[in-house]
OpenMM code with the backbone's topology and positions (N, CA, C; nanometers):
from openmm import Vec3, app, unit

residues = "UNK UNK UNK UNK UNK UNK UNK UNK UNK UNK UNK UNK UNK UNK UNK UNK UNK UNK UNK UNK UNK UNK UNK UNK UNK UNK UNK UNK UNK UNK UNK UNK UNK UNK UNK UNK UNK UNK UNK UNK UNK UNK UNK UNK UNK UNK UNK UNK UNK UNK UNK UNK UNK UNK UNK UNK UNK UNK UNK UNK UNK UNK UNK UNK UNK UNK UNK UNK UNK".split()
positions = [
    Vec3(2.5655, 1.6451, 10.6714),
    Vec3(2.5992, 1.7459, 10.7661),
    Vec3(2.5483, 1.8832, 10.7202),
    Vec3(2.5338, 1.8999, 10.5911),
    Vec3(2.4795, 2.0258, 10.5399),
    Vec3(2.3369, 2.0465, 10.5881),
    Vec3(2.2604, 1.9387, 10.5971),
    Vec3(2.1232, 1.9495, 10.6469),
    Vec3(2.1249, 1.9936, 10.7931),
    Vec3(2.2142, 1.9388, 10.8715),
    Vec3(2.2261, 1.9796, 11.0119),
    Vec3(2.2646, 2.1266, 11.0220),
    Vec3(2.3533, 2.1714, 10.9357),
    Vec3(2.3970, 2.3115, 10.9392),
    Vec3(2.2829, 2.4074, 10.9065),
    Vec3(2.2092, 2.3796, 10.7998),
    Vec3(2.0995, 2.4712, 10.7659),
    Vec3(1.9883, 2.4652, 10.8701),
    Vec3(1.9655, 2.3484, 10.9289),
    Vec3(1.8665, 2.3362, 11.0358),
    Vec3(1.9107, 2.4169, 11.1569),
    Vec3(2.0374, 2.4055, 11.1928),
    Vec3(2.0929, 2.4801, 11.3062),
    Vec3(2.0786, 2.6313, 11.2857),
    Vec3(2.0988, 2.6749, 11.1628),
    Vec3(2.0899, 2.8174, 11.1307),
    Vec3(1.9464, 2.8653, 11.1060),
    Vec3(1.8519, 2.7708, 11.1038),
    Vec3(1.7120, 2.8073, 11.0809),
    Vec3(1.6805, 2.8406, 10.9364),
    Vec3(1.7579, 2.7854, 10.8446),
    Vec3(1.7385, 2.8108, 10.7019),
    Vec3(1.6608, 2.6961, 10.6384),
    Vec3(1.5972, 2.7203, 10.5240),
    Vec3(1.5190, 2.6148, 10.4590),
    Vec3(1.6087, 2.5095, 10.3924),
    Vec3(1.5590, 2.3862, 10.3877),
    Vec3(1.6354, 2.2767, 10.3275),
    Vec3(1.6571, 2.2938, 10.1777),
    Vec3(1.5760, 2.3785, 10.1132),
    Vec3(1.5965, 2.3957, 9.9683),
    Vec3(1.7252, 2.4711, 9.9371),
    Vec3(1.7930, 2.5231, 10.0369),
    Vec3(1.9270, 2.5783, 10.0134),
    Vec3(2.0262, 2.4670, 9.9832),
    Vec3(2.0058, 2.3523, 10.0442),
    Vec3(2.0926, 2.2369, 10.0190),
    Vec3(2.0419, 2.1587, 9.8982),
    Vec3(1.9135, 2.1285, 9.8990),
    Vec3(1.8520, 2.0486, 9.7932),
    Vec3(1.7758, 2.1403, 9.6978),
    Vec3(1.8492, 2.2161, 9.6182),
    Vec3(1.7882, 2.3145, 9.5294),
    Vec3(1.7225, 2.2478, 9.4088),
    Vec3(1.6257, 2.3163, 9.3497),
    Vec3(1.5461, 2.2627, 9.2382),
    Vec3(1.6286, 2.2202, 9.1179),
    Vec3(1.7372, 2.2903, 9.0913),
    Vec3(1.8169, 2.2634, 8.9716),
    Vec3(1.9083, 2.1428, 8.9885),
    Vec3(1.9139, 2.0851, 9.1068),
    Vec3(2.0050, 1.9730, 9.1314),
    Vec3(1.9309, 1.8439, 9.1595),
    Vec3(2.0080, 1.7397, 9.1793),
    Vec3(1.9557, 1.6104, 9.2240),
    Vec3(1.8603, 1.5460, 9.1244),
    Vec3(1.8809, 1.5767, 8.9977),
    Vec3(1.8046, 1.5148, 8.8876),
    Vec3(1.6548, 1.5149, 8.9130),
    Vec3(1.6056, 1.6274, 8.9607),
    Vec3(1.4627, 1.6418, 8.9839),
    Vec3(1.4139, 1.5801, 9.1143),
    Vec3(1.5058, 1.5300, 9.1967),
    Vec3(1.4660, 1.4633, 9.3198),
    Vec3(1.4777, 1.5484, 9.4442),
    Vec3(1.4944, 1.6798, 9.4278),
    Vec3(1.5157, 1.7650, 9.5452),
    Vec3(1.3962, 1.7629, 9.6409),
    Vec3(1.2750, 1.7630, 9.5880),
    Vec3(1.1575, 1.7605, 9.6759),
    Vec3(1.1539, 1.6314, 9.7575),
    Vec3(1.1877, 1.5189, 9.6945),
    Vec3(1.1906, 1.3920, 9.7668),
    Vec3(1.2952, 1.3941, 9.8785),
    Vec3(1.4104, 1.4526, 9.8510),
    Vec3(1.5141, 1.4626, 9.9538),
    Vec3(1.4714, 1.5543, 10.0674),
    Vec3(1.4099, 1.6660, 10.0344),
    Vec3(1.3595, 1.7575, 10.1373),
    Vec3(1.2561, 1.6864, 10.2245),
    Vec3(1.1655, 1.6137, 10.1616),
    Vec3(1.0644, 1.5395, 10.2371),
    Vec3(1.1294, 1.4352, 10.3267),
    Vec3(1.2266, 1.3615, 10.2736),
    Vec3(1.2927, 1.2565, 10.3509),
    Vec3(1.3661, 1.3142, 10.4719),
    Vec3(1.4439, 1.4186, 10.4512),
    Vec3(1.5190, 1.4762, 10.5630),
    Vec3(1.4288, 1.5500, 10.6606),
    Vec3(1.3193, 1.6034, 10.6136),
    Vec3(1.2236, 1.6687, 10.7033),
    Vec3(1.1570, 1.5673, 10.7950),
    Vec3(1.1379, 1.4454, 10.7443),
    Vec3(1.0738, 1.3391, 10.8212),
    Vec3(1.1730, 1.2531, 10.8989),
    Vec3(1.3036, 1.2896, 10.8969),
    Vec3(1.4044, 1.2119, 10.9685),
    Vec3(1.4415, 1.0811, 10.9021),
    Vec3(1.4134, 1.0693, 10.7711),
    Vec3(1.4423, 0.9453, 10.6997),
    Vec3(1.5491, 0.9643, 10.5932),
    Vec3(1.6375, 1.0586, 10.6123),
    Vec3(1.7421, 1.0835, 10.5138),
    Vec3(1.8449, 0.9729, 10.5150),
    Vec3(1.9649, 1.0027, 10.4755),
    Vec3(2.0703, 0.9025, 10.4694),
    Vec3(2.2009, 0.9619, 10.5215),
    Vec3(2.2907, 0.8765, 10.5644),
    Vec3(2.4236, 0.9199, 10.6058),
    Vec3(2.4377, 0.9571, 10.7518),
    Vec3(2.3299, 0.9967, 10.8164),
    Vec3(2.3460, 1.0460, 10.9526),
    Vec3(2.3666, 0.9376, 11.0586),
    Vec3(2.3388, 0.8082, 11.0345),
    Vec3(2.3745, 0.7099, 11.1373),
    Vec3(2.5243, 0.7103, 11.1704),
    Vec3(2.6072, 0.7383, 11.0716),
    Vec3(2.7515, 0.7475, 11.0993),
    Vec3(2.7834, 0.8653, 11.1906),
    Vec3(2.7134, 0.9749, 11.1754),
    Vec3(2.7370, 1.0890, 11.2636),
    Vec3(2.7075, 1.0510, 11.4081),
    Vec3(2.6058, 0.9682, 11.4291),
    Vec3(2.5760, 0.9178, 11.5629),
    Vec3(2.6836, 0.8227, 11.6130),
    Vec3(2.7315, 0.7356, 11.5249),
    Vec3(2.8378, 0.6416, 11.5616),
    Vec3(2.9662, 0.7146, 11.5988),
    Vec3(2.9876, 0.8280, 11.5388),
    Vec3(3.1065, 0.9078, 11.5693),
    Vec3(3.0822, 1.0054, 11.6847),
    Vec3(2.9686, 0.9908, 11.7550),
    Vec3(2.9329, 1.0765, 11.8689),
    Vec3(2.9275, 1.2244, 11.8327),
    Vec3(2.8805, 1.2550, 11.7145),
    Vec3(2.8703, 1.3937, 11.6712),
    Vec3(2.7304, 1.4509, 11.6922),
    Vec3(2.6283, 1.3641, 11.6909),
    Vec3(2.4920, 1.4119, 11.7098),
    Vec3(2.4601, 1.4229, 11.8587),
    Vec3(2.3622, 1.5036, 11.8896),
    Vec3(2.3182, 1.5205, 12.0279),
    Vec3(2.2656, 1.3861, 12.0775),
    Vec3(2.3115, 1.3376, 12.1951),
    Vec3(2.2736, 1.2034, 12.2392),
    Vec3(2.1235, 1.1834, 12.2613),
    Vec3(2.0508, 1.2859, 12.3020),
    Vec3(1.9080, 1.2699, 12.3276),
    Vec3(1.8210, 1.3145, 12.2110),
    Vec3(1.8607, 1.4220, 12.1441),
    Vec3(1.7787, 1.4760, 12.0354),
    Vec3(1.8070, 1.4077, 11.9030),
    Vec3(1.9273, 1.3558, 11.8829),
    Vec3(1.9638, 1.2911, 11.7574),
    Vec3(1.9782, 1.3902, 11.6429),
    Vec3(1.9961, 1.3359, 11.5247),
    Vec3(2.0138, 1.4172, 11.4045),
    Vec3(1.8863, 1.4945, 11.3745),
    Vec3(1.8939, 1.6181, 11.3347),
    Vec3(2.0058, 1.6993, 11.2905),
    Vec3(2.0690, 1.7848, 11.4008),
    Vec3(2.0415, 1.7542, 11.5258),
    Vec3(2.0986, 1.8314, 11.6361),
    Vec3(2.2391, 1.7792, 11.6652),
    Vec3(2.3365, 1.8668, 11.6488),
    Vec3(2.4759, 1.8265, 11.6611),
    Vec3(2.5345, 1.8743, 11.7938),
    Vec3(2.6251, 1.7908, 11.8491),
    Vec3(2.7029, 1.8334, 11.9642),
    Vec3(2.8472, 1.8633, 11.9228),
    Vec3(2.8890, 1.8105, 11.8080),
    Vec3(3.0214, 1.8378, 11.7511),
    Vec3(3.0060, 1.8554, 11.6008),
    Vec3(3.0835, 1.9457, 11.5454),
    Vec3(3.0790, 1.9680, 11.4008),
    Vec3(3.2003, 1.9086, 11.3308),
    Vec3(3.2993, 1.8681, 11.4067),
    Vec3(3.4208, 1.8083, 11.3492),
    Vec3(3.4417, 1.6740, 11.4155),
    Vec3(3.4634, 1.5719, 11.3355),
    Vec3(3.4820, 1.4359, 11.3870),
    Vec3(3.6195, 1.4209, 11.4500),
    Vec3(3.6239, 1.3674, 11.5707),
    Vec3(3.7531, 1.3420, 11.6315),
    Vec3(3.7795, 1.1928, 11.6494),
    Vec3(3.6978, 1.1088, 11.5879),
    Vec3(3.7175, 0.9643, 11.5908),
    Vec3(3.7769, 0.9224, 11.4573),
    Vec3(3.8836, 0.8456, 11.4632),
    Vec3(3.9439, 0.7946, 11.3409),
    Vec3(3.9418, 0.6420, 11.3455),
    Vec3(3.8871, 0.5798, 11.2434),
    Vec3(3.8787, 0.4328, 11.2395),
    Vec3(3.9785, 0.3741, 11.1416),
    Vec3(4.0933, 0.4356, 11.1280),
    Vec3(4.1945, 0.3844, 11.0363),
    Vec3(4.2708, 0.2710, 11.0974),
] * unit.nanometer
topology = app.Topology()
chain = topology.addChain("A")
for resn in residues:
    res = topology.addResidue(resn, chain)
    for name in ("N", "CA", "C"):
        topology.addAtom(name, app.Element.getBySymbol(name[0]), res)
């Protein structure tokens, strides 16, 4: 969701995936999320949080209102 937030705000992904983190894998993560091949966002779609036509990282809701307990 952090990637969606920085994308929404028009900020660069290196704010989330900074050089000093991710054990040297920040560039790979930036490349993956830039190409739409990141991880975790299929659940955001299942919870109806992503925009139905545009998909991730375009959000229609920022807070999940579905509970699967």
